[in-house]
Structure formats: C-alpha cells, structure tokens
C-alpha positions in Angstrom: 93.0 80.6 98.8 92.2 84.3 98.6 93.2 86.5 101.5 91.3 89.8 102.0 92.1 92.4 104.6 90.0 95.3 105.8 91.8 98.0 107.8 90.9 101.5 109.0 94.4 103.1 109.2 93.4 106.3 111.0 95.8 108.1 108.6 98.0 106.3 106.1 101.0 108.4 107.0 100.6 107.7 110.7 100.2 104.0 110.1 103.3 104.0 107.8 105.4 105.6 110.5 104.2 102.8 112.9 105.4 100.1 110.5 102.2 99.0 108.8 104.0 98.3 105.5 106.5 96.0 107.2 103.6 94.0 108.5 101.8 94.0 105.2 104.9 92.7 103.4 104.8 89.5 105.4 101.1 89.0 105.7 100.4 87.4 102.4 97.2 89.4 101.6 95.9 89.3 98.0 93.6 92.3 98.4 93.7 95.0 101.1 90.9 97.5 101.6 91.9 100.7 103.4 89.7 103.3 105.1 90.4 106.7 106.6 93.5 107.5 104.6 93.5 111.1 105.8 95.5 112.0 102.7 95.3 113.0 99.1 97.4 111.6 96.3 100.2 114.2 96.5 100.5 113.5 100.2 101.3 109.8 99.7 104.7 108.3 99.1 105.4 105.8 96.3 105.2 103.0 98.9 101.8 104.3 100.1 100.5 104.4 96.6 101.8 101.0 95.7 103.5 98.8 98.3 105.9 96.2 97.0 103.9 93.5 95.3 100.8 95.6 95.0 99.1 98.3 93.0 96.8 100.8 94.6 93.6 102.6 93.7 92.2 105.4 95.8 89.1 107.5 96.4 90.4 110.5 98.4 88.3 113.1 100.2 88.3 116.6 98.8 89.0 117.9 102.3 92.6 117.6 103.3 93.5 115.2 106.1 90.0 113.6 106.0 88.4 110.3 105.3 89.4 108.5 102.0 89.4 104.9 101.0 91.7 102.7 98.9 92.4 99.2 97.6 95.7 97.4 97.2 95.7 94.3 95.0 98.3 92.0 93.5 96.4 91.7 90.3 95.0 94.7 88.4 91.2 94.8 88.4 89.1 94.8 85.3 87.2 98.0 86.5 87.4 100.4 89.3 84.4 102.6 90.5 84.7 105.5 92.9 81.7 106.7 94.8 78.0 105.8 95.2 76.6 108.7 93.1 75.8 111.0 96.0 77.9 114.2 95.6 78.1 115.1 99.3 79.3 111.6 100.3 81.5 111.1 97.3 83.3 114.3 98.1 84.2 112.6 101.4 85.9 109.6 99.7 83.8 106.8 101.2 83.5 104.1 98.6 85.7 102.4 96.0 85.0 99.2 94.1 87.3 96.9 92.2 86.0 94.1 89.9 88.1 91.0 89.4 86.2 88.8 87.0 83.1 87.6 88.8 84.3 88.9 92.1 84.0 92.5 93.3 85.7 93.9 96.4 84.6 97.2 97.9 86.3 99.4 100.5 83.7 101.3 102.5 83.9 104.0 105.2 80.5 104.7 106.8 80.4 108.1 108.4 80.7 108.4 112.2 78.1 110.3 114.0 79.9 110.6 117.3 81.3 114.1 116.9 78.0 116.0 116.7 74.3 115.7 116.1 74.8 117.1 112.6 77.2 114.3 111.7 74.8 111.7 113.1 72.1 113.1 110.8 74.6 112.8 107.9 75.3 109.2 109.0 71.5 108.4 108.9 71.3 110.1 105.5 74.2 107.9 104.2 72.5 104.8 105.5 69.3 105.9 103.6 71.3 106.5 100.4 73.4 103.4 100.7 70.6 100.8 101.4 69.3 100.9 97.8 73.0 100.7 96.6 73.3 97.5 98.6 70.1 96.2 97.0 71.4 96.9 93.5 74.7 95.2 94.3 72.8 92.1 95.4 70.8 92.1 92.2 73.9 92.0 90.0 74.5 88.3 90.5 78.2 89.1 91.2 80.1 87.7 94.2 80.9 90.8 96.3 82.9 91.4 99.5 82.3 94.8 101.1 85.2 95.5 103.5 85.0 98.4 105.8 84.5 100.5 108.9 80.7 100.4 109.1 80.8 102.4 112.4 78.0 100.2 113.8 78.3 97.4 116.4 75.4 95.1 115.4 74.6 93.3 118.6 75.4 93.2 122.3 78.1 90.7 121.7 79.9 93.2 119.4 81.0 95.6 122.1 82.1 95.4 125.7 80.0 98.1 127.4 76.8 97.7 125.5 74.5 98.8 128.3 76.4 102.1 128.6 76.2 102.8 124.8 72.5 102.3 124.0 72.1 106.0 123.3 75.4 106.5 121.7 76.3 106.7 118.0 77.5 103.3 116.7 75.0 101.4 118.9 71.8 103.3 118.4 68.7 101.1 117.8 68.1 102.7 114.4 71.7 101.9 113.3 71.5 98.3 114.5 68.1 97.8 112.9 69.4 99.1 109.6 72.3 96.5 109.7 69.8 93.8 110.5 67.9 94.8 107.4 71.1 94.6 105.4 71.5 91.0 106.5 67.9 89.7 106.8 66.1 91.7 104.0 68.9 92.0 101.4 70.6 88.7 102.2 74.2 89.9 102.8 76.3 87.9 105.2 78.5 89.0 108.1 81.4 86.7 107.3 83.3 86.9 110.6 80.1 86.2 112.6 79.2 83.3 110.4 82.6 81.7 111.1 82.6 82.6 114.8 79.1 83.0 116.1 80.0 83.2 119.7 83.3 85.1 119.5 83.2 88.1 121.9 86.2 90.0 123.2 88.6 88.7 120.6 86.3 89.9 117.9 86.7 93.6 118.7 88.3 95.8 116.0 88.3 99.3 117.5 89.2 100.8 120.9 88.9 104.3 122.1 92.1 106.2 122.8 90.6 107.4 126.0 91.4 105.8 129.3 92.7 102.3 129.3 90.3 101.0 126.7 92.8 99.0 124.7 94.6 97.6 127.8 91.3 96.5 129.3 89.9 95.4 125.9 86.9 97.7 126.1 86.4 97.4 122.4 83.8 97.5 119.6 83.4 95.3 116.5 82.7 97.9 113.8 84.9 96.6 111.0 83.3 94.0 108.9 83.6 92.0 105.7 80.0 91.7 104.5 79.6 89.5 101.5 77.1 87.8 99.1 76.2 84.3 100.3 78.2 82.4 97.7 81.6 83.7 98.7 80.6 84.0 102.3 80.1 80.3 102.4 83.7 79.8 101.1 85.2 81.7 104.0 87.5 79.4 106.0 89.2 81.5 108.6 89.3 85.0 110.0 91.8 86.8 112.3 92.2 90.2 113.9 95.8 91.3 114.2 96.6 92.9 117.6 100.3 92.0 118.1 101.3 95.5 116.9 99.2 98.7 116.8 99.2 100.8 113.7 95.9 102.5 114.3 93.0 102.7 116.8 91.5 99.9 114.7 93.0 96.4 114.1 93.1 94.8 110.6 90.5 92.1 109.9 91.7 89.3 107.7 89.5 86.6 106.1 90.7 83.7 103.9 88.3 82.5 101.2 88.6 79.1 99.5 88.6 80.4 95.9 91.2 80.5 93.2 93.4 83.6 93.0 
C-alpha cells in the first residue's frame, strides 16, 4: 500500500510549532506533498528539510514568507522537476514533481484570487498556462498523482455556503468549468470524489479563520489528489485529519493499492 498525503501548511514554521511533525511521525505516509511553505531554504530547520524517515525536495518562492511547495518521500526519486516553465509563476514556487519509476507525484499550489482583482486575473492566467501542462502530463503514459491546494471548490457539494459564494473566488463559474474540463476533457480523476461520491461536510479541507467557520464546519473542499485513471482506480481509502489543527487546511490522505 502506498500512502500519499497532501497538506497546505499555511507556513511550515507555524505548522511545526503546532506539532505537525509529531503527527507526521506516526501517520505512516510514504510521500507527503506540501503547499504554502512561506519559507525559503535558510529559514527551515533540519527537521523541516528532512523529517525523520524522509528526505525533502522544495520549490520555494523568491519572495520571502510566501507560497512554496515541497515533497517528502521515504525513497529518493529518480528525478525532480521544479516549475512549469512560466517565469512569473515559477518565481512563486507553485509546482514540484518527483518521479519514482513509472509513478510521478506532484505538489501543486494554484494561486488564490481572493485578495484582489489583480490576483484573480493571475489565477485565471495560471489556469490558462497550466491546462496544456496537464494535457502534456496525460500524454506521457506515466501514472501521476497531483496533490495540492487547487483553490477551487468544484461543485455545490464541495462547500457549505455555495449559494453565497457564486460570485466569489474559488467558486466562480469559470473556475469550476475549468476543473470540469480537467476531468472530462483530459481524463484526470478526482480521487477522493471517486471513493466517496456523496461525502459532504466531512470532505471539507479548508475553513476561514473568520467567525466560527471551523466550529460550525462552514468549509470548502479545495485540496485534491487528482490522478491518472490507472492509479486512481487503485485508491482504496481516503481520510481528512481534523483531530488536531496545524493549519487552516486539513491534511488529505489517500491509500493506493500499489507496491512501495
């Protein structure tokens, strides 16, 4: 069994202070995809760079305290690729890929558009640039799992207050239609939703820090493992860990029935 975790840390140093590495030590993950490191390599301790039992690879943002993605793995990959080839987005540290034989695992952090109209335009530009990347990945013939914060709730089932968010970033019609194209045109699979087609409140992975969103479970499902059909069909179980809070996101774990 192969256990893969996707987790937006909302700052690796903050999550470390909240005990995330104690949790990770007992979780039994083989590969962990991290988003929103908010740190550069000199900012990270030895434990952050390589927790016990793992090695780490990172694509940090050039801007201090911003974005950044990483991958922890028990086995060293054959190859690591940073970035999608778009200078503006690669400077923000949004994509890292690790190849393990015929399996590739990617940590992805799609821009948020909620802070300003300008950032929403950047999000749309990223979607335009990333769609052909997704098409090229599908054409490789490799089994691929893309873990990440996609910053889009796909359908009404994927957020609590969908009626109140129809005009808000993360649930805009254009964003949702784009994700539908990823699934229907390109043939990628939403692994959690394949396993649990009717899961609603327990499927959320992010909660606003405003009000009582977490206490009332007014959440969004914006963290996904999106995979090629072959490995998606071998997913056996998924879970979202909420017993402790290390971030405004919760880690998404999926177990795949393949040899490690």
